[in-house]
N, C-alpha and C positions, 0 to 999 in steps of 0.2 A: 286312289288307294287310301283306305281308312284303317286306322289301328284302333280297335275297340277293346273293351276290358275283357270280353270273353273270347276274342280271337282276332284274326286278321281277315279283312274283307277286301276283295279285288274286283273292281268294275272295269269291264272291257267294252268299248264302243267301236263298232265297225260300220263304216259308211257303205250303203248299198245303192244300187241304181234307183232312180226315181226319187232321189233325195230322201231316202229312208235310212234308218240306222238300226243296226243289230246290237242290242245292249245285252251283255252277259255279266251277271254278278256271281262271283265265287267267294265263299267264306271258308277260311281255314281256321279250325279250332286249335287252341294252344294244346300241345301234347302234354299228357300228365307227367309229373315229376318222376323221373326214372333214376334210380341209384342202384348200381350193381351190389349184390349181397356181399361180395368180398370187400368192397369199399366201405359199406356200413360196418362190417365186422372190424375192419382195420381201424376205422375211426373210433369205435367204441373201446377197443383194446388200448389204443394209444391214449385216449382221454383217461381211461381208468388208470393206466400206468402213471401218467403225469399227475393226476389228482392223488393217487395213492402214495407216490413218491413225495409229493409236497406235504401230505398229511403225516407220513412217517418221519420226515425231517423235522417238522414242527413238534410232533409228539415226543420224539427222541430227545430233542433239546429240553423238554420239560420233564419227561419221566426218568431219563438216565441220571440227572443230578439228584432227583428225589430217591431213586433206588440206592444210589451211593450213600445218601444221607441216612436212609433206613438201616443199611448194613453197618455204617459207622456207629449209629446209635445202639445197635445190638452188641457190637464189640465193646462199646463203652460200658454197657450194662453188665457185661461179663467180666469187667475189670481188665480187659486187654488193652495194650498200648495201641493207640490209633493216631496216625499222622493227620495233620490238618487237610481238609478237603479243598480241592480247587473250586473257586467261585466261578461257576459257569452257568449258562442258561439264561432265562429271563431275569429281569432285574429283581423281581420278587424272590425268585429261587436263590439268586446270588446273595441277597440280604439274609435269607434264612440260613444259608450255608455259613456265612460269616458269623452270624450269631451263634450257630452251633459250635464252630471252631473256638470261639471265645469262651463259651460255656464249658467245652471239653477241657480247654487249657486250665481254667479256674478249678474245675473239679479235680483233675489229676494233680494239680499243684497242692490243693487243700488236703486230699487224701494222703499224698506222699509226705507232706509236712507232718500231719498228725501221726502217721505210722512211724516216721523217723523219730519223732519226739518220744513215742512210746518205747521204741527199741532203745533209744539213748538213755532214757530213765532206767529201764531194766538193766542195761549194761552198767551204768554208773552206780547202781545200788549194790553191785557185787562186791566192790572193794570195802565199803563200810560194814557190810554183813560179814565178810571174811574176818575183818578186824574184830568185830563184835564176837564172833565165834572163838577167836583166840583168847580174848579176855574172859569169855565165859568158862573156858577150860581152866582158867587160873583161880576160879572161885573155890574156896575150901569146903564149904558146906555141900555135901553130895546131893541133897535134895534140891537145893537152889541151883546148883550147877546143872543138874539134869533138866530142870524146867527151863533154864535159860537156853541151853543147847537145843532143846526141842523147839522152842520158839524161834530161834535163829534158823534152824533147819526148815521150819515151816515157811518163814519169810523167803529163804533162798529158793524153796520149791515154788513159791508164788512168783518170784522174779523169773525163774526159768520158764514157767508156764506163760508168763506175760511175753517173754521173748518168742516163745513158740506161737503165741497168738499173733504177734506182729509178723512173724515169718509166714503164718498161714494166710494172712491178708495179701502178702507180697506174691508176685508171680515170678518164679525163678527157674522154671524148667520148660522144656519144649513138649507140647502135647503129642500123644501117640494114639494110634488106633489099636485097641486091644479087644480080645474076646473076654467078656465079663465073667463067664464061668471059670475060665482058666485063671483069670486075675484073682478071683476070690479063693480058688483052690490054693494058689501060691501063697496068698495071705494066711490062709488057715495053717499051712505047713510051717510058716515062718513065726507065727505067734506062739508064745509059751502057753497062753490060756487057750484051751481047746473049745471049739464051738461046733454046733451042728450046721452043716451046709447042704442045702438041697440044690443040686446042679440041674438047671433046666435046659431049654433049647439054646443053641448058640446065639449070642447077642453081641454085636460089635458096637463099641462106644469109643469115642475119641475124648481123651482126658489127659491130665497131667498125673502120671502114675504115682509119684512119691506123695503129692499133695492128697490125692484121693485115698491112698493107703493110710496116711495119717488120720484123715477124717473117719474112715471106717474103723481103724484101730481104736480111736477114742470112743466111738459109740458102742462097739462090741465089748471093750473092757468095762465100760460103764454098765452095760447090761449084765455082764458076769459078776461084777462087784455087788450090784444091788439086787439082782434077780436070780443069782445062783447059776444060771446057764443062759446061753444065747442060741437062738435058732435063726439062721440067715437064709433067706430066699430072695429070688429076683424074678422080674417079669417085665414084659413090654407093655406100656400104657400109651397108646397112640404113638407120638414121636418122642417118647421118653422111656428111659430105663429106670425102673423103680426097684431099689434094694430095700427089703424089709428085714428088720432085726427085732426079734421078740424075746423078752425075758419073762420070768415067772415070779417077779417080786410082788410087793404089796401095792404097787401103782403110785400115782401122784394125784393130788387133788386137781380137779379140772381147772380151777382158777389159776393154777401154777404151771400149766402145761407150756405156756409161752415164756414164762419167766425163766425157766431153766436154761434158755439160750442166752440169757444176759450174762456178761462177764462177771465172774466171782460169785454168782448166785448159786446157792445150794439149798436143796429142800431140807436136808439135815443141817440144823443151824450151827452145830459145833464145827470147829476147825480142826478136829482131830484127824490125823492122817490115817488112823486105823479105820475110820468110817468113810473115808473118801478123799478126793483131791481138793483142789482149790476152786473148782467151779468154772474152769476155763475150757474143759474138754469139748462140751457141746457147742460152745461159742466158736471155737476153732473149726469144728466140723461144719457148722452152718456157713461160716465165712468162706471156707474152701468150696463147699457145694455151690454157693451163690456166685462165687468167682467163675465157676464153670457154666453159669446160666441155669443151675438147678436150685434145689432147696432141701431143707431138712425139717421135718415135723415129727411130733410124737403125739400119741394118744393112748388112753387106757384101753387095753384089749378086753373084749367082753368075757373072755375066759380067764382073765386075771393077768396081771403084769402089764408091761408097757410094750407098745408096738411103735418102733421108730421107722419112718419112711424117708429114704434118701433118693432123690430124683436127679437124673442127668439127661440132658438132651441127647438124642441119638446122633444127630448130625450137626456139626458146628464148623464154622470157618475160622479156625484158629490161625494165628500168624505166629511164626517163629519169633520169639522175643525173650528178653531177659531184663528183669527189673529187680535190682538189688537194694536192700536197705542196709545202710551202714550203721 
């Protein structure tokens, strides 16, 4: 019996009379590889599940910490309070998470300290201004007395607006999901100054109502003061709600369109209360909008006047929180 590469060969020798032999050679070929279809399918499915499970486990250990890091960065950019992230995943991702936690802690501490200092200064200035007002009332000369009182009142107004600016930066209320058209209609009925409102299709936005009310009131009052009247419309722009406020004033030089959002900046150089406020209204509005992940911009309208655009994200993952400034 011989085993060859191509098969199995069997040789059989039988002795015959007359001293002869009958030799028989038989060759058996190796049968082809046979694998039942259900076995093949079972093997493929099992292998795919094992490989897929291993890949999912490895990728989830990498993508889940990165997704959490992305969401935390978005919350930090909106001014929301965010707790430190757990350092999990590969060593590189853990290092990145620890660096982000450290950066977040430093940023929050820095912003809180600066805002607290601003609020404290505004608060401490109230007492000497009140004393100065009392002394001004005692001046005999009527013209001098009137000028001093007007100056003190202007400084008091600036202090109050500074405190409002600090409160605008702070987050102190829980966000709510509201229908924008109804929200603007309620604002219109509450304001003493009337404005034209064009109510469009229903649009739900999640925001902090009191903060946004303050931001809108500042911009609308500014439009009425300098432009005579205000027209308010809103629309959806991709994943944002855009509120547009137009007035019919003389406009602003293009090179000053961004400067008007700086604290205490005024296009009209005088500090007379008859011609305007202290220059903090638009600064407060932009701070509030940006704390929601939106923004505020203005431009000269081709038909005259100013067009202010206030944008808000339609969907946000706010967390219930309270941050107070003492």
